[in-house]
C-alpha positions as semicolon CSV with decimal commas, in nm:
position;residue;x (nm);y (nm);z (nm)
1;M;0,729;-2,255;0,028
2;S;0,462;-2,372;0,272
3;A;0,193;-2,122;0,361
4;A;0,285;-1,866;0,626
5;R;0,016;-1,726;0,855
6;I;0,080;-1,388;1,017
7;T;-0,167;-1,240;1,264
8;V;-0,234;-0,866;1,264
9;G;-0,335;-0,782;1,619
10;G;-0,559;-0,512;1,761
11;D;-0,927;-0,493;1,851
12;H;-1,020;-0,691;1,540
13;P;-0,730;-0,932;1,472
14;Y;-0,705;-1,114;1,141
15;D;-0,460;-1,334;0,954
16;V;-0,252;-1,266;0,645
17;V;-0,186;-1,594;0,466
18;I;0,108;-1,614;0,224
19;G;0,162;-1,910;-0,005
20;S;0,037;-2,083;-0,320
21;D;-0,294;-2,243;-0,415
22;L;-0,484;-2,069;-0,136
23;S;-0,836;-2,059;-0,279
24;A;-0,969;-2,283;-0,001
25;E;-0,879;-2,011;0,252
26;L;-1,151;-1,773;0,130
27;P;-1,492;-1,929;0,207
28;P;-1,434;-1,967;0,584
29;L;-1,352;-1,595;0,607
30;L;-1,696;-1,495;0,475
31;G;-1,876;-1,605;0,789
32;A;-2,256;-1,596;0,771
33;A;-2,268;-1,411;0,440
34;A;-2,535;-1,517;0,194
35;Q;-2,414;-1,276;-0,075
36;V;-2,062;-1,178;-0,177
37;A;-1,963;-0,885;-0,399
38;V;-1,635;-0,945;-0,581
39;L;-1,471;-0,616;-0,683
40;H;-1,199;-0,659;-0,944
41;S;-1,006;-0,476;-1,212
42;P;-1,005;-0,579;-1,581
43;A;-0,654;-0,720;-1,545
44;V;-0,774;-0,996;-1,313
45;A;-1,116;-1,061;-1,468
46;D;-1,035;-1,428;-1,535
47;R;-0,911;-1,482;-1,181
48;A;-1,220;-1,308;-1,043
49;A;-1,448;-1,527;-1,255
50;A;-1,278;-1,841;-1,125
51;L;-1,315;-1,710;-0,771
52;A;-1,683;-1,637;-0,829
53;G;-1,731;-1,992;-0,951
54;L;-1,565;-2,132;-0,640
55;L;-1,785;-1,920;-0,413
56;S;-2,100;-2,012;-0,605
57;R;-2,022;-2,380;-0,562
58;A;-1,974;-2,312;-0,191
59;G;-2,331;-2,179;-0,172
60;F;-2,282;-1,803;-0,191
61;L;-2,477;-1,572;-0,423
62;V;-2,197;-1,386;-0,603
63;H;-2,203;-1,045;-0,772
64;Q;-1,901;-0,952;-0,982
65;L;-1,834;-0,578;-0,992
66;G;-1,570;-0,469;-1,241
67;V;-1,391;-0,144;-1,161
68;P;-1,132;0,058;-1,358
69;D;-0,760;-0,012;-1,350
70;G;-0,524;0,161;-1,106
71;E;-0,600;0,488;-0,935
72;E;-0,896;0,549;-1,165
73;A;-1,082;0,302;-0,945
74;K;-1,037;0,519;-0,637
75;T;-1,301;0,785;-0,702
76;L;-1,629;0,874;-0,537
77;A;-1,809;0,796;-0,863
78;V;-1,676;0,438;-0,874
79;A;-1,750;0,386;-0,504
80;G;-2,101;0,518;-0,564
81;H;-2,151;0,273;-0,850
82;C;-2,052;-0,011;-0,616
83;W;-2,291;0,105;-0,344
84;E;-2,576;0,125;-0,593
85;A;-2,501;-0,235;-0,694
86;L;-2,506;-0,346;-0,330
87;G;-2,836;-0,168;-0,280
88;A;-2,988;-0,332;-0,587
89;A;-2,880;-0,670;-0,450
90;A;-3,030;-0,592;-0,107
91;F;-2,694;-0,646;0,062
92;T;-2,733;-0,689;0,437
93;R;-2,493;-0,632;0,723
94;T;-2,398;-1,000;0,730
95;D;-2,298;-1,007;0,360
96;A;-1,938;-0,953;0,248
97;V;-1,716;-0,777;-0,003
98;V;-1,406;-0,931;-0,162
99;G;-1,142;-0,715;-0,329
100;I;-0,918;-0,888;-0,583
101;G;-0,652;-0,694;-0,768
102;G;-0,384;-0,438;-0,698
103;G;-0,366;-0,190;-0,412
104;A;-0,614;0,050;-0,571
105;V;-0,882;-0,221;-0,584
106;T;-0,829;-0,331;-0,224
107;D;-0,832;0,035;-0,109
108;L;-1,162;0,083;-0,289
109;A;-1,314;-0,247;-0,173
110;G;-1,225;-0,167;0,186
111;F;-1,384;0,178;0,163
112;V;-1,699;0,043;-0,003
113;A;-1,731;-0,220;0,272
114;A;-1,658;0,028;0,551
115;A;-1,931;0,268;0,441
116;W;-2,206;0,022;0,339
117;L;-2,446;-0,009;0,634
118;R;-2,161;0,146;0,837
119;G;-1,947;-0,161;0,793
120;V;-1,965;-0,506;0,637
121;A;-1,693;-0,770;0,619
122;V;-1,422;-0,741;0,355
123;V;-1,155;-0,988;0,247
124;H;-0,858;-0,882;0,035
125;L;-0,689;-1,093;-0,230
126;P;-0,403;-0,874;-0,352
127;T;-0,259;-0,981;-0,687
128;T;0,038;-0,742;-0,701
129;L;0,354;-0,727;-0,493
130;L;0,264;-0,376;-0,379
131;G;-0,077;-0,492;-0,265
132;M;0,063;-0,790;-0,077
133;V;0,323;-0,601;0,123
134;D;0,135;-0,277;0,177
135;A;-0,209;-0,174;0,051
136;A;-0,413;-0,480;0,153
137;I;-0,277;-0,490;0,509
138;G;-0,359;-0,258;0,792
139;G;-0,723;-0,164;0,757
140;K;-0,667;0,175;0,593
141;T;-0,915;0,228;0,312
142;G;-0,961;0,527;0,088
143;I;-1,028;0,707;-0,235
144;N;-0,863;1,006;-0,398
145;T;-0,991;1,359;-0,452
146;G;-0,862;1,656;-0,646
147;A;-0,691;1,770;-0,327
148;G;-0,476;1,459;-0,289
149;K;-0,442;1,086;-0,246
150;N;-0,633;0,881;0,014
151;L;-0,775;1,190;0,183
152;V;-1,123;1,034;0,208
153;G;-1,145;0,696;0,375
154;A;-1,193;0,497;0,691
155;F;-1,013;0,251;0,915
156;H;-1,179;-0,085;0,853
157;P;-0,974;-0,401;0,923
158;P;-1,045;-0,690;0,685
159;A;-1,163;-1,031;0,793
160;G;-0,849;-1,168;0,632
161;V;-0,589;-1,118;0,360
162;I;-0,488;-1,394;0,119
163;C;-0,157;-1,342;-0,063
164;D;-0,144;-1,612;-0,330
165;L;0,205;-1,603;-0,479
166;D;0,075;-1,768;-0,796
167;A;-0,077;-1,432;-0,890
168;L;0,272;-1,281;-0,924
169;R;0,390;-1,522;-1,191
170;T;0,245;-1,318;-1,477
171;L;0,307;-0,975;-1,325
172;P;0,531;-0,757;-1,550
173;R;0,881;-0,698;-1,415
174;D;0,829;-0,323;-1,390
175;H;0,524;-0,380;-1,168
176;L;0,727;-0,615;-0,949
177;A;1,006;-0,359;-0,926
178;S;0,758;-0,092;-0,822
179;G;0,634;-0,315;-0,541
180;L;0,989;-0,364;-0,419
181;A;1,002;0,003;-0,316
182;E;0,771;-0,076;-0,025
183;V;0,984;-0,380;0,058
184;V;1,295;-0,158;0,069
185;K;1,109;0,083;0,296
186;C;1,036;-0,200;0,542
187;G;1,403;-0,290;0,541
188;F;1,520;0,058;0,627
189;I;1,261;0,130;0,897
190;A;1,252;-0,206;1,075
191;D;1,414;-0,517;0,925
192;P;1,766;-0,475;0,779
193;A;1,768;-0,845;0,686
194;I;1,542;-0,745;0,397
195;L;1,820;-0,521;0,266
196;D;2,070;-0,805;0,295
197;V;1,845;-1,031;0,088
198;L;1,812;-0,760;-0,176
199;D;2,187;-0,700;-0,175
200;G;2,233;-1,068;-0,247
201;G;2,084;-1,017;-0,594
202;A;1,800;-1,201;-0,772
203;P;1,523;-1,052;-0,554
204;L;1,258;-1,219;-0,769
205;D;1,392;-1,554;-0,653
206;S;1,331;-1,451;-0,291
207;L;0,985;-1,299;-0,319
208;G;0,829;-1,535;-0,068
209;E;1,078;-1,440;0,204
210;L;1,066;-1,070;0,116
211;I;0,687;-1,063;0,128
212;E;0,673;-1,249;0,458
213;R;0,931;-1,023;0,620
214;S;0,758;-0,709;0,493
215;V;0,417;-0,828;0,611
216;R;0,560;-0,901;0,956
217;V;0,695;-0,545;0,974
218;K;0,360;-0,394;0,886
219;A;0,163;-0,636;1,105
220;D;0,375;-0,548;1,407
221;V;0,325;-0,174;1,360
222;V;-0,043;-0,187;1,268
223;G;-0,127;-0,422;1,552
224;R;-0,006;-0,155;1,794
225;D;-0,162;0,144;1,618
226;L;-0,457;0,094;1,383
227;R;-0,551;0,461;1,349
228;E;-0,209;0,611;1,285
229;A;-0,207;0,791;1,618
230;G;0,157;0,712;1,689
231;P;0,387;0,425;1,583
232;R;0,206;0,359;1,254
233;E;0,325;0,692;1,119
234;V;0,666;0,538;1,049
235;L;0,514;0,335;0,764
236;N;0,488;0,662;0,572
237;Y;0,866;0,685;0,535
238;G;0,925;0,821;0,184
239;H;0,553;0,873;0,124
240;T;0,516;1,246;0,185
241;L;0,710;1,339;-0,127
242;G;0,597;1,019;-0,300
243;H;0,228;1,108;-0,269
244;A;0,304;1,462;-0,386
245;I;0,472;1,326;-0,700
246;E;0,170;1,106;-0,768
247;R;-0,062;1,403;-0,740
248;V;0,150;1,628;-0,963
249;E;0,164;1,346;-1,219
250;G;-0,212;1,300;-1,209
251;Y;-0,152;0,951;-1,068
252;A;0,015;0,842;-1,391
253;W;0,326;0,732;-1,198
254;R;0,320;0,398;-1,022
255;H;0,300;0,431;-0,645
256;G;0,622;0,239;-0,585
257;D;0,813;0,452;-0,837
258;A;0,703;0,770;-0,661
259;V;0,785;0,624;-0,319
260;S;1,131;0,529;-0,447
261;V;1,210;0,895;-0,515
262;G;1,050;0,983;-0,182
263;L;1,276;0,739;0,002
264;V;1,591;0,893;-0,144
265;F;1,461;1,239;-0,050
266;A;1,371;1,131;0,305
267;A;1,713;0,974;0,353
268;E;1,885;1,291;0,235
269;L;1,663;1,501;0,461
270;S;1,757;1,274;0,752
271;R;2,127;1,317;0,671
272;L;2,107;1,695;0,636
273;A;1,920;1,720;0,967
274;G;2,211;1,540;1,133
275;R;2,008;1,232;1,213
276;L;2,139;0,973;0,966
277;D;2,490;0,874;0,859
278;G;2,594;0,934;0,500
279;E;2,659;0,568;0,422
280;T;2,305;0,459;0,509
281;A;2,161;0,755;0,321
282;A;2,362;0,668;0,010
283;R;2,255;0,305;0,037
284;H;1,897;0,413;-0,039
285;R;1,990;0,547;-0,380
286;S;2,219;0,262;-0,480
287;M;1,974;-0,009;-0,375
288;L;1,669;0,146;-0,540
289;A;1,858;0,226;-0,860
290;G;1,990;-0,129;-0,864
291;L;1,633;-0,256;-0,861
292;G;1,553;-0,042;-1,164
293;L;1,354;0,216;-0,972
294;P;1,369;0,594;-1,029
295;T;1,565;0,804;-0,782
296;S;1,512;1,154;-0,925
297;Y;1,237;1,389;-1,034
298;A;1,211;1,720;-1,220
299;A;1,393;2,010;-1,053
300;T;1,130;2,258;-1,173
301;A;0,853;2,068;-0,996
302;W;0,962;2,164;-0,643
303;P;0,712;2,451;-0,586
304;R;0,419;2,229;-0,689
305;L;0,547;1,938;-0,482
306;H;0,594;2,159;-0,178
307;D;0,234;2,281;-0,207
308;A;0,105;1,924;-0,253
309;M;0,287;1,805;0,061
310;R;0,091;2,054;0,270
311;V;-0,220;1,836;0,239
312;D;-0,032;1,522;0,341
313;K;-0,207;1,324;0,617
314;K;0,086;1,378;0,856
315;S;0,072;1,759;0,831
316;R;-0,057;1,948;1,134
317;G;-0,201;2,287;1,044
318;N;0,066;2,459;0,836
319;R;0,343;2,241;0,980
320;L;0,494;1,975;0,758
321;R;0,603;1,651;0,924
322;F;0,838;1,394;0,772
323;V;0,926;1,044;0,880
324;V;1,306;1,030;0,892
325;L;1,571;0,787;1,011
326;D;1,784;0,829;1,321
327;G;1,984;0,530;1,203
328;L;1,914;0,202;1,028
329;A;1,583;0,056;1,153
330;N;1,537;0,354;1,385
331;P;1,265;0,582;1,241
332;G;1,155;0,911;1,387
333;V;0,970;1,228;1,290
334;L;1,105;1,564;1,175
335;D;0,844;1,827;1,261
336;D;0,819;2,160;1,079
337;P;1,162;2,157;0,912
338;D;1,312;2,475;0,772
339;P;1,190;2,526;0,410
340;D;1,550;2,586;0,303
341;L;1,647;2,245;0,441
342;L;1,371;2,082;0,239
343;E;1,485;2,256;-0,077
344;V;1,845;2,147;-0,028
345;A;1,729;1,789;0,033
346;Y;1,521;1,799;-0,283
347;A;1,827;1,906;-0,480
348;A;1,963;1,556;-0,413
349;V;1,680;1,402;-0,617
350;A;1,625;1,682;-0,866
351;T;1,692;1,590;-1,227
352;K;1,980;1,793;-1,362
353;E;1,841;2,005;-1,645
């Protein structure tokens, strides 16, 4: 497919470019930078080295900063290590950070850039499906704490996002499946055509279209609400329980796997609250299961999950808030639901023991 260019609006608009062989897109996004810090995980070390070579030939002084895999990268200690490296290199406000890797790396890179000198430019090069359709887009950055996921962070829009589909060719199928959970979410909250493509089978043959459609959904929402003050909240459909599962699991579960269970739970909660028809609710489970994603979690974990959800970013005081559906592609919010309703909804995803 030819490269697609999608603009994310707002006070600081930027483009998300989707296609193949996109390395030439990066240097122009770095502006007046003399130095560039390339943050990357071990899994993409070779790709990061090639990128560093390209930038060096373009005249930039490049610093490669390796960070741990997955959620282990999103800690204050790792962010602190990156800031010390920027300080040692005498990074100035006109220099830039590049994050290359999965969603955890781009979350970290964005946070490091947002805090250094109160904000330097960052460009994201997501190399996973999850990163391309979700984490790298929207300007939300963050790290984890013992209290929960992404509770420390900042809103810091990137200078650009480059989604090179070539990076997905060697991605394991289970990682691709995990990323599809966020694609499914976009289908249910905004673009049912995504669901039709997935129903057609062979989703891996349609990744370009699925990514572009999902990015357009997120770009539309984020462009209207950078700081999650209103419309952007709908992007958290399925995430309240999903984030709780990740925390209970010590972040050993993939994000998309946890969100998959969270989507089934949110659909059931919507149905039980009288806001969603049974057929659409059931479609969540059948579609996600058909993609090889989990749709259940341990029944005995409910008390711990309920406690973990209380520190979700959407909570207000002691009131839990859930993004629900009032119909296909019609999201809304359920504020302070009855605890008994939540427990009954969880029974729909609880593993029978």
